N, C-alpha and C positions, 0 to 999 in steps of 0.2 A: 480556681475553685469558685463555684457559683453558690450563692446563698440567697434565699428569698427573705427579704426584710420587710416587715410591716411598719407600722408607726414607731418611730424611733426618736429619742432625744439624744443629742450628741454634743461632745465638746471637741473643738479643734484648738490646736496651739501652733504658734510660729516656731517654737523650740521648747526644750525643757524649761519650765518656769517662765516662759515668754508670754506673749500676748494671747489671750484666750477668747474664744467665741462659743456661745451656746446656741444651738439650733435645733430644729425639729423638722422631720421629713416623713413622707410615706414610703420613700425608696432610698435607703441609705447609700447604696453603692452608686447610683446615678448622681445623687447630690454630692458625694465626695469627689467623683470624677469632675463634676462642674466646678467645684471649689479649686481643685488641683490645676485645672487648665484655664482658670481665670474667666470662666464663662458666666459667672455671677458677679455683676458689678457691685461695688460697695466695700464694706469693711474688710472682709476676708481677702479680697483681691488687693486692696490698697495696702494692707499690712502683712501680706504673705503668710496668712494663717491657713495652713494646709494639712497639718498632721492630725489624724484622727487618734485622739488619746483616751477617749472614753465614750461609750454609748450604752443605751438602755432601751430595750424594746418594750412596747406596750400593747395592750389588747385593742385599744382604740386611739384614734387621733386626739380625741378630747383629753385622754389621760396623758398622752405624750406632750400636748400643748400645755397642760397644767403643770407638768413636771418642768418643762422649759421655763415657764414663767416663774416658778418657785426658785429655780437655780439662778436665774438672772438677778434675783433680788439678794442672793447670797453675797457675802463678802469674798474677796479673792482667796483668803486663807482656806475657807471651806471648800471652794472649788478645787484648789490644789490638793487638799486632803482627799477629796472624792477621786481624783485621778490617781494619786499615790496609793490609795487603798487597793485598786484593781490593776494598776499599770505602773508599778514603782520605777521601771526603767524608762517610762514615757516612750515606749515603742510606738511606731506608726501602725495601729491596728488594721488599717486598710490593706496592708501588705498580706495579712492573713486571708484576705478574700480575693487575692489575685491582682490587686492594683500594685503597680511597680513601686519601688522605693523612690523616695525623693532625694 
């Protein structure tokens, strides 16, 4: 399934209640592919943070970046609540868009 994504704020996890990463992108599927295949050096590759557990689309990149910055300041419990509210099983949402399971 192909879906056109615009500016998006997203959360990745290493596993349920595991290490979290907050990011922003203009192309979610391409970015998730890069995270999964270790094409982006840094935190997510070093810590195996590959599961897409939450995302939110925005009208502009400025809005997406603003949301990312706010979430990064949140405490861990709030981030976990955000994920649990829309994805209580912590499914890998990228599978819904045709990316294979991990």
